[in-house]
C-alpha positions, 0 to 999 in steps of 0.5 A: 522577401515575399510580401505578407499574403501579397498584402491581402487576407481572405480576398481583401487588401490589408489596406482595406481591412485597416480602414475598419480599424479607427486606430489606423485611421489617417489623421485620427491620432498619432497611432496612425503612423506607428507600426503596431506589432503587439497584437499578441498582447492585445489586438486593435478593434474594428469599428464593427466591434466597437459599434456593436457594443455601443449600440447595445449600451445605447439602445438595448441595455437590460438585465439578462436571465432576470425578469420577464420583460420584453427588454430582458428577453431581447437582451438575453437573446443577444447574449446567448446568440453571442455564445452560439456564435463563439461556440460554432467558431471553436467547434463547441456546443452552446453548453460548452462555452462559459464566460469568464473575466479573461483566459487567466480567470478561465484557467483558474475556474478549472483548477479551483474547481478541482481543488474544491472537488479534492476538498469534498465539495460538489456532487458525487460525479466531481470525484473524477477531478480529485487529486492527491499524493501520488498523482501528477500534473504535467505542464511544459516549461514554456507555459505562460504563468496563467497556465502554470501557477494555478497548477502549482497551487493545485499541486500544493493544495492536494499533495500532487506532483507537478511534472515539467516537460523541458524545452530545448535550446530554442525554447521548444518542447517535443512530443517525445518529451511530452510522452515521457512525462505522461505516466499512469500517475498523470491526472492533468496535462496543461499546455499552450497550443501556441507559445506566446514567446516562441510561436511554437505550434503544439501537436494538440491532438497527439498530446490529447491521445497520449493523455487520454490513454492514461485517463488524464484531463487535457487543459489547453491555453488557446490564447494565441491560437483562437485569434489567429488560426482555425480551431476545433476543440471538439475534434482536437480531443481537449477537455478544457480550453481558455482564450481571451476576447481582447486578443481576437479583435474583441473587448477587454474584460471577457474571456472564454472557458471551453469544457466538454459538457459532461465535465462542466456539469460535474466540475464544482463551480469556483464562484458561487452566487446568484444565477448559478443555482436551482435551489438554496436552503440555509444549509446547502445549494444545488447548482444548475448545469453548465454554463450557468453554474459558472456564471455567478452574478451580473455578467459582462453583457456588452463585452459578450455581444462585442466578442460575438461581433469580433468572431463574425468579423474573423469568420468573414475574413477566414481563419485559414487565410489569416493563418497564412497571412501571419505565417508569411509575416513570421517567414519575412521577419525570421528570414531577415533577422537571421541575417542580423549579426548579434541577434538571436531568434527564439523558437522555430528556425527560419522556414519552419512553421510558427505562429505570427510572432517572433521573439528575439534577443540582442547580444549585449542589449537588454530587451527594455533598451531594444524596445526603447530604440524601436519605440523611438522608431515608431515600432510598437512591440512587447518587451520582457519575459512575457509572463513566461519566466521559466522559459526565459530562464531555461534559455539563459535570458532575462527578457526578449523583444517580441513582434506579433501580427494580426489581420491588419499587419502589413509588409511595411510594418514587418520591414520597419521592425527589422530595419529598426532592430538592425540599428540597435547594436550600432546605437549602443556602440556594439556594432562590429564587436564579438557577440 
């Protein structure tokens, strides 16, 4: 087996990178001795990110976009600098980045805005978002619930039809299947750039071209792509995209909605209140252009500033280098797991491109029990349906066990996962029995 990126990323050794993360500091906590393979759920934070948030809270805390004091001006500048940093990182304009609570919230902003448009709210240009009976929303069977349930509800509110793109026996959907699902009735196509279960890498530009041929909007779940690989929303052709700070070395409580500026300016805001308006009377309100029209109330300023620092950290590493590092992790794990009797890999086959996560099912053992054996061995993974019940149902599984990587993942951690997994069936007395 090859080592993960020769245990270096972007010219730095993984050992040196891990020194940036207090979680892995020797003697700091029991966590220093575990193999942390749950970054797809939430990532660890480097000291630079923690320090940026702490410095703001201790020395620069003030309201943003409210008041005329020097302190407010400095706080606002830091807040908007973070927006510019994040925008450049994902190939967006400054006005195309909206702060949300998390990626789930960001996706709901789009769906709820479209529901409001269908209800007659918004300016005349909001009519482009109106759905009704006869219209269709295309989603894949592999979607995280966050990119499925909002569209289910939008379909029920408007009378539109939800059209699924089915997966194969490995949990993968194809461009041909997507093309067959998109018709002249399609108004929205929603899918993940990277599946949080299978690690499948979607052909984003190809899907966007198919959708735009029929005038449909493309909504991308980018939660598992932005933190791990180069992304350029402007070049990809997507109309909206969502991702979360806590999966990309940043803090909890901050998500990002990307939208093309002209679409954001036309979309009715899902939440209304202070800081979103130009004028208000007792009868009506007029809203600011994006992004402010969507950022009602007091914003998570310290989290935004910390997210900007997380982006700078990732940028310094290099996203091409990080993607290669995680592909090496996936290759090492899938090659080894494929040789284990009674263990099924979900998603792309060994040797095929995938993101840096691997989900498996062990014959005769529930994923929760697999996770307990691994936890006893000091290997932290995610178990369950990963908020993707339809995908697991299509695969005939109730749950899977997922190992996932990030910039700080080592070859030793990958091997510890495989070693612990290899002993699961023996632990439950199933070794040597037919699968």
